[in-house]
C-alpha positions as CSV (number, residue, x, y, z in Angstrom):
1,M,64.7,-32.1,13.2
2,S,64.6,-34.9,15.8
3,I,62.1,-37.8,15.5
4,D,61.9,-40.8,17.7
5,A,62.0,-43.9,15.5
6,R,58.9,-45.5,17.2
7,V,57.0,-42.3,16.5
8,L,58.1,-42.2,12.9
9,D,57.1,-45.8,12.3
10,S,53.7,-45.3,13.9
11,F,53.0,-42.1,12.0
12,A,53.8,-43.8,8.7
13,R,51.0,-46.3,9.5
14,Q,48.3,-43.6,10.0
15,S,46.1,-43.5,6.9
16,L,44.2,-40.4,8.2
17,M,47.5,-38.4,8.4
18,A,48.4,-39.6,4.9
19,T,45.0,-38.4,3.6
20,F,45.6,-35.0,5.1
21,E,49.2,-35.0,3.6
22,A,50.4,-34.3,7.2
23,R,54.1,-34.2,7.9
24,L,55.8,-35.2,11.1
25,E,58.2,-32.3,11.8
26,H,59.5,-33.2,15.3
27,A,58.9,-35.9,17.9
28,A,61.2,-36.4,20.8
29,D,61.3,-36.0,24.6
30,G,57.6,-35.2,25.1
31,L,57.2,-32.7,22.2
32,C,55.7,-33.3,18.8
33,R,55.0,-31.0,15.8
34,I,52.8,-32.1,12.9
35,S,52.0,-29.9,9.9
36,A,49.5,-30.2,7.1
37,P,48.1,-28.1,4.2
38,I,44.4,-27.2,4.3
39,L,43.3,-29.4,1.4
40,P,39.9,-29.1,-0.3
41,L,38.9,-32.5,1.2
42,A,39.3,-31.1,4.7
43,R,37.2,-27.9,4.4
44,Q,33.8,-27.2,5.9
45,Q,30.9,-25.4,4.2
46,H,32.3,-21.9,4.6
47,G,35.7,-22.8,3.1
48,Y,37.6,-22.9,6.4
49,G,39.6,-25.9,7.5
50,H,37.2,-28.3,9.2
51,A,37.3,-28.7,13.0
52,G,37.9,-32.4,12.3
53,L,41.2,-31.5,10.8
54,T,42.1,-29.4,13.7
55,F,41.2,-32.1,16.2
56,A,42.9,-34.9,14.3
57,L,46.2,-33.0,14.0
58,G,46.1,-31.8,17.7
59,D,45.2,-35.3,19.0
60,S,47.9,-36.9,17.0
61,A,50.5,-34.3,18.0
62,A,49.6,-34.8,21.7
63,G,49.6,-38.6,21.3
64,Y,53.0,-38.7,19.6
65,A,54.4,-36.3,22.2
66,A,53.2,-38.9,24.8
67,L,54.7,-41.8,22.9
68,S,58.0,-40.1,22.6
69,A,58.1,-40.0,26.4
70,M,57.2,-43.7,26.8
71,D,59.4,-46.7,27.6
72,K,60.2,-49.0,24.7
73,G,57.5,-51.7,24.2
74,M,54.7,-49.2,25.1
75,E,52.1,-47.4,23.0
76,V,49.5,-44.8,24.0
77,L,45.8,-44.4,23.4
78,T,43.7,-41.3,23.8
79,V,41.3,-41.6,26.8
80,E,39.8,-38.2,26.5
81,M,40.5,-34.9,24.7
82,K,38.9,-31.5,25.0
83,I,39.2,-28.8,22.3
84,N,38.7,-25.1,22.4
85,L,38.3,-23.8,18.8
86,I,39.6,-20.2,19.0
87,A,39.8,-19.1,15.3
88,P,38.8,-20.6,12.0
89,L,41.5,-22.4,9.9
90,T,42.2,-19.9,7.1
91,G,45.5,-19.8,5.3
92,D,47.8,-22.4,3.8
93,R,49.3,-24.7,6.4
94,V,48.3,-25.9,9.9
95,L,50.8,-26.7,12.6
96,A,49.9,-28.8,15.7
97,E,52.4,-28.8,18.6
98,G,51.7,-31.4,21.3
99,R,53.4,-31.5,24.7
100,V,53.4,-33.8,27.7
101,V,52.4,-32.0,30.8
102,R,52.8,-35.0,33.1
103,A,53.8,-38.5,32.3
104,G,52.7,-40.9,35.0
105,R,52.7,-44.7,35.0
106,R,48.9,-45.0,34.4
107,L,48.0,-41.7,32.8
108,V,49.8,-39.1,30.6
109,I,48.4,-35.6,30.6
110,V,48.9,-33.8,27.3
111,T,48.2,-30.5,25.6
112,A,48.3,-29.3,22.0
113,E,48.2,-26.0,20.3
114,V,47.0,-25.8,16.7
115,S,47.9,-22.7,14.7
116,V,47.6,-21.6,11.1
117,D,50.1,-19.3,9.5
118,G,51.4,-18.3,13.0
119,R,47.9,-17.6,14.4
120,Q,46.5,-19.6,17.3
121,A,43.4,-21.6,16.1
122,A,42.8,-24.2,18.9
123,L,43.9,-25.5,22.2
124,L,43.5,-29.1,23.2
125,Q,44.0,-30.9,26.6
126,G,43.7,-34.5,27.2
127,T,44.6,-37.8,28.8
128,M,46.5,-40.7,27.2
129,I,46.9,-44.1,28.6
130,P,50.0,-46.2,28.1
131,V,49.4,-49.7,26.7
132,P,51.7,-52.5,25.8
133,A,52.7,-52.4,22.1
């Protein structure tokens, strides 16, 4: 397991990730993996994991992938993020894997795949903007 110290520090300050009992599995060199159980507080009316959980994990994984590729003294913010929900979140644990597609000086293009128990559940694509820390 490799985790960039800046990412670890930032992740520890995210109260939403703490609420979801999310775990930072890996974050270095433009790749990030975050996992979380599907808790009762994050389910929708049919009992599936809520799309908000899917989006939050995917957005965070993509954002931390971007941060891991940034110079020291920089942070990133999401400018836009598109999500395709492919399958409902059923099962026990969700995994979001974010990747940097292209890191430019002004924009960072990212993608994330969210899966549950090895089954693809969502794809996200977005843009991050580097900002001074």
